[in-house]
N, C-alpha and C positions, 0 to 999 in steps of 0.2 A: 406510726404516725397517728396522732389523735384525729378521730373522724371530725370532719367540719373545719379542720385547719390545714393550710398549705404553707409549708416553710417557705420564708422569703429571705433567709439569711443563712450563712454558715454558722456554726456555734460561735457564740460570743462570751467574753468575760467582762464583767463590770465591777470595779472596785469601789469601795466606799469606807469612810471612817466617821465615827461619831464619838464625842467625848462629853462627859458631864460638864456643866458649866460651874457646878460647885459640888463638893463630896457629897455622895448619897442623894443626888438629885436627878430625877428622870430627865433625859434629854432624847431628842429624836433628830435624825438627819434625812431629809427628803433626797431621794436618788431619782434624778430624771432620766427616764428610759427613752425619751424622744420618740414615742409611739405616734403613728399617724392615724387618728381617729376616723378620718374621711375614708381611709382604706380598710377599716375594720382590723387594724393591726394590733396584735397582742404579743406579749413576751412569755415564752414558755420556759419555765424555770426547771432546769434538769439537775442542778447540784447547787449546794450552798456551802460555803466555808466561812464560819464565823470564829474569829480570833479574838477572844475575850481577854483583856488584861487581868493579871492575877489580882486578887484583893490583898489588902494589907494583912499581915499577920500580927495579930494582937492577942497577948496573953489573956486567957479567960474569956475571950470573945469569939463568936462565930462570925466571920466576915464573907461577903459574897459580892460577885459581879455578875450581872445578868444581862443578857442581849437577846434581841430578836429581830427577824427580818418579817415585815408585814407588807400586805398589798395595799393598806389603807392606813392613814395617820391614826395613832393610838395615843392615849394618855397614860398608859402603863406599858410594861414590857409585854405583859400577857404570857400565854403559854401555847403549846401546840394544840391544845383543846379548843383555842379561839380560831374561828373560821378564817380570819384574815392573817393569821400568823403561819407563815410558810416554814420557819425554822427558828430554833431557840438554843442558846447555849448558856451554860452557867458554870462559874468556878466558885468554889466554896472552900474556905479554910476553917476547920473545927480545931479551936485550941482551948482545952479546958484549963481551969485556974491553976492547976499544978504544972502545966507545960510553959516553957519559955516561948516567946514569939516564933523562934525558929524551930519548935518542936511541933507545931501544928500539923494536922493531917488534911492533905488537900484532896478535893474531889472535883472532878470535871464531868459535865454532861453536855452533850450536843445532839439535838434531834432535829430533823433527820439530816444527814449529811448528803445523801445522793438518792435518786430514785431507784427502787428495788429493780432487779432484773426483769421482773414481770410488769413493771409499770413504765409508762412512757415519760413521766414528768413528776415533779413535786407539787407544782401549782402553775396556774396561769394568771398572769397580771394583765388585765384589759384596760385599766386606766393608765395614764402616762407616768406614773410615779410608783416606787417602792419606798419603803421607810425602814431605816435602821435604827433601832432603840436601844438604850442602855440605861442602867442604874446600878448603883453600888448599894451595899448595906453595911454599916458599921465601919467604914473605911475612913482614914483620916486624909487621904488623897483623892483627887479625881480619878476616875476610871473611863476607860473607852474600849471601843471594840472595832477592829477592822473586819471588812466583810469582802468576799469575792463571790459573785453570783455568776453561774454558768447557765446558758440557755440559748435560745435563738428566737428571732422575730418570725411571725407567722400571720397570715392573713385568715381570718375567720369568716365563715359564711354569715350572712346577716343575722339569721335567727340565732346562731351560736353566739355571735358577738353581743347581741342584745341581752341574752340570758346571762353571759359572763359579766357584763357591766352591771346589770341589775343585782346579780348576786354579790359582787364586789362592793357595791354602795351599800347594800343592805347589811353587809357584815362589819361595816364601820361602827 
């Protein structure tokens, strides 16, 4: 268990879905975690599963669908190098000019899936919401992403809670 936190729930699973409003357009879905700030309640994320829809296969074009789960609202999908991104997934189809659309080469990437055995968690969300973000690239159709977030609620000591909230707000 993380120092300064006391678990207040059993393990939880939260599901969400986000879709582009138009092809190749960033969209974000707010996920209400229903945390109680008066009790210094946080959500400890232990695992993330991002199921990104496959990009379109277009001859001579590299297409992509990217998604992320973030602790604060974003204007882009971002990457795991960003402080507020807890996990990212991407599906890419590389199809050179000589290939037919069904001959493209797919690539998948998802980081991270779950906390390493030596770690207690992937991240801690101290504000009441998480955000699921998605964008496609060079697709003719809209794309989306389904997510499952695993974790538990915890009560933080006042100083820990204040530090977590400040860190989260500053990472936006």
